[in-house]
N, C-alpha and C positions, 0 to 999 in steps of 0.2 A: 468331167469338171466337176470337184468337188464339191459338194453343199456347202457353203460359206457357214463360221460356226457364229450361233447366236451371242449376241452382242452382252457382255459381264453387265451387270447394273450393280451400282454399289448403293448403298441403303446405308443413311445419314440417323443415326439413334441420339435422342435428348440423353442429358445426365442423367443416371435412372434416379428417381426420387428418394429421398430418405425411406427407410424401414421406418413403421411406427413406430416398433418396438422401441425404436431407439432417439424418440423425442421426449419419452422423461424422463432419462439418465441425462440428456444433455440441458435441462433447461436446470434439473437437481444442481448439475455441475455449476450452471450462472448464477442462482442461487448463493448456493456456498460463498463461491467467489466475491458477489456482494456483499454476504455476510461477514468475509474475511476481511474486507477492504474495510467497512464500516467501522468492525473491533481496532483493526490498525489504527482509526482516523483518530476513534475515543482515548486511544491509547497514546497516542500523539499528542493531543489532544491536555488531556491528563497530566502529561509528563510536562507539557509546556505549564500549564498553572501550576503544577507543584512546585515548578523552578521559578516562577513568581512568587509565587505563595513565600517561597524559602527567600527569595533575593528580597523581597522585602522585611521579612520577620529579619534577616539581619541589616538591613538600610535603617531599620526602625533601633535595633539591639545597639546599632555603634554609632547610629548620630545622633538619637533623641533619649536612649536611655540611659539610666543612671548606671549602665554597666561598666561602660568607660569613662564616664565624667573623671576629671582631673581633679584628685582631692589632694591641697595644698600640704596636709601632713606626709601625703609619700613624695614631696619634693625635695630633691637631694642639690644643695647649691654648695658646687668646689670653686670658692675664692679663697686669696692668702689674707689670714688673720689680720685684721688690722689695717686694711688699707682700701676694703669700699663697706658702708653700713649696710647690714645683712637686713635689718630693720626695713629699707627701701626697697631693696629686692624683694622681700616677704610680700609688699603691700601691693606691688606690681600683678605678684603672679596672684594672691590673693583676691585681686580682682578678675582674675580669668576662671574663679573656681567655678565646678559643675558644668562647665565645657565639655564634650566628650571630648577624649583624645584626636579620634580621625578629624573634628572639623576642626583644634585648637591650628592657629597657625603660628607653629615653631619660629619661621623666618619672622614673622613682624613683631610676636613678643621680644626676639632677640635685639631687633630693632630699637625698640621700644628700652629697652634695660641700657642699652649705648647713648639712651638720651641722658642716664643720670651721671651726675660728679664722679668723675674717680674711675667709672667703666671705661674702658680703651675699646675691649669687643665681647662679645657673649655665644655661645653655643647653647642650645637647646636643643633635648633629644627627650621622645617619648619612650618614659617607661611603663611599660606595659603593665599592669592593665589602665592603673590612672594614675601613674606618678612622670614625673620627669625628674633630669638631670640638668643642671645650669651649670656652665663650665665661665667664671667670669676671668679673665684678662683685664687687671686694675694697671690704671697709668701710675706710673711712679716719676714723682718731685725729681724733678731736675733742676729747676731752680727757684730761688725763692724771687720775691722780687717786692719792693716796701711798700706796704698801703695802708689806708687811713686806720684799718683796724690791726694792726700787725703786717703780716707777710703775707703774702699770694702764693702759692704755689704752682709752678707750671710743667708740664713732663719736656718732654725732648722735642713735641710738634708743637710746641707752643701755646696746649690746650691749657686754661686753669683747671686746676686739682681742687681746690680748695683755700682758704684760708686760715693760717696758724698765729699764735700771739710772737711765737719766734723760731726764725730757721732752723728745721732741723740739723742734727752735726753731721758734714759732709755734704752740704748742698750752697752751693755757689751762691750771693747772694749779688743779684744784677740790680743797678740803679736803672731802670727805666721809665719813661710814662704810660701810665697804665691806659691803653684805649685801643682806639681800632688798628692802630699797625703794632700794639703791642708782640705778639705772635712771630711778625716775623722780625722782630729787633731782637727779639729774644732767641730765636731762632740762629740768625745768625751771631750772635755774642756769644753762644753756647755752641757755634759749629767753630769761631776763634780757638775759644779755651780749650775745646779739642783736638784741634791742629796745634797747641805749642807745643813744643818740644820740653819733656818732663822736668828738666834742670827750670825753665822758664817758670814752668803752669804751678810749680812749686812757689816762688815767691810770689805771685799774685794773690794780693788780699783783698782788692777791692776789681769789681768790673760796671762800667757807667755806658750810657750811651742816651742820645736823643731821637738818633734812628738808626737804621740798620748800616748807614755808612760812617757812623761818626765813634765808634767802639773807642773805650779808653780805657785802659789798665792802669790799676795803683799798686805798686811793688813795695814788698818788706821795707824796702830802706827809703819808703816817702817819696821815691820817682814815679813820677808822671808815665805815660808811655800812651801816645796817641796813633793807633792801630788802624785807623779807618775803618772800612767794611772787610766781608768774608773774602779777601781774593789775597793771591800772592802771600800767603804764610809761612809758607817756609822762606820764601826769600825776604819778608820782614822782620822774621827770627833770625835770622843770620844775620842784617843789619844792625839789628840789635844788640847782637851778641859783640859787632865791633864797638859800636858805639858807646857800650857798658863801660869798653876799656876807659874813659875817660868818665869821670863822674860826673854828675847833672843833675838837674831837678828834672827835665824835659827831657822828653824823647820822642822822637812826630818823626814813625816811619812812613806814612798813613801812605806815602809816596816813596817805596822804597830806593827809589833808583837817584831821587833828593832828600834826603834824608834831611834832618832838624837838630841840632843839639844846643840846649838853652842852661 
């Protein structure tokens, strides 16, 4: 009987400890990595500080320094001659002198200018580095209303433009009460005039109204037309043309389906 084989013994070995000559090299690499990380951190901090300083400098230059301060002499005003008083516009703009353009509220300035008589709309644009371009759309007189000190001029929106001694050529004179309802009454009267046929409009020499629903026309031959309000204008004009075939001193077409002639 063969002899049994001896048992195989497996010996487990622990990890071989690092060689002593490798330790200095590893420590040197760790120190170099630490120094590199510190250098990168300082570079980032320096870059952040530089950007912050640049932002502060630019902010100061834009919002506080006189570099971009508004110079009224560099402001261009575009407004039709004779429609708006340039001195009024300049006075408002001068009140903003030395304000840096980035801080200037162009919209608020335009709104302030639109409060002045005779101005309909205003556009304000910055003209770098220290100027503005102000474009003014004036209100155009569309009617004159008798007033104590002459005639008051109103535009098509019923906004009072100013007062002059006598009505300008080509501006219709509309005799209405000056008061709270003036704009509405005036706009209704202007709408009636605009709706009249050319041949009838050319005959109108006077327009008056107590209110928006009692518009009265006086024609060149002295006849009076009670028009009423701004409604059914085409029908009223047609009825009036028929009634005018018979001479009369009064034509009432305020209710066009039941007209009256006297």
